[in-house]
C-alpha positions in Angstrom: 74.8 132.5 46.3 74.8 130.5 43.1 78.1 130.2 41.3 78.5 130.3 37.5 80.2 127.4 35.8 83.6 129.0 35.6 83.5 130.1 39.3 82.4 126.6 40.3 85.3 125.0 38.4 87.8 127.5 40.0 86.3 126.7 43.5 86.7 122.9 42.9 90.3 123.3 41.6 91.2 125.2 44.8 89.4 122.7 47.0 91.3 119.8 45.5 94.5 121.4 46.6 93.3 121.3 50.2 91.7 117.9 50.6 92.4 114.3 49.8 90.0 112.7 47.4 89.7 109.0 48.2 89.2 106.4 45.4 86.2 104.1 45.3 86.8 100.8 43.5 85.0 97.5 43.2 86.5 96.1 46.4 85.0 99.0 48.3 81.6 98.6 46.6 81.6 94.9 47.4 82.5 95.6 51.1 79.8 98.3 51.3 77.2 95.8 50.1 77.9 93.7 53.2 78.4 96.5 55.7 76.1 96.9 58.7 74.8 100.4 57.7 71.3 100.5 56.2 72.1 103.2 53.7 74.3 102.0 50.8 75.9 105.4 50.1 76.9 105.8 53.8 78.4 102.3 53.7 80.4 103.2 50.6 81.7 106.4 52.4 82.5 104.3 55.5 84.3 101.6 53.6 86.2 104.2 51.6 87.3 105.8 54.8 88.6 102.4 56.1 90.4 101.6 52.9 92.0 105.1 53.0 93.0 104.9 56.7 90.6 107.7 57.6 89.2 107.6 61.1 86.9 110.6 61.1 83.9 111.6 59.0 82.3 115.1 59.1 78.6 115.0 58.3 75.3 116.8 59.0 73.7 113.3 59.4 75.6 111.9 62.4 72.9 109.4 63.2 73.5 107.6 59.9 77.0 106.7 61.0 76.4 105.6 64.6 77.5 102.1 63.9 80.2 102.9 61.4 83.2 102.6 63.7 84.4 106.0 62.6 84.7 109.2 64.8 81.7 111.3 63.6 81.4 115.0 63.9 79.0 117.6 62.6 80.7 120.5 60.7 80.2 122.8 63.7 81.6 120.3 66.2 84.7 119.7 64.0 85.3 123.5 63.6 85.0 124.0 67.3 87.6 121.5 68.3 
């Protein structure tokens, strides 16, 4: 179901009330450039998690984070805990 602009904005405003949005800065980008993951975006997310003291990532692409040092769950696995 596609949302219209106003509905999408309202959804995001409510989502922000429930989740922590981590900051990405130049230190994280520089660390990600040297991280052992082959995908840069995954490395940025992993470094952001480390800098934010987050130990777990929920993703549909678990194999991309095998060497990240994070606990990795699929959405289904996480919801079934």
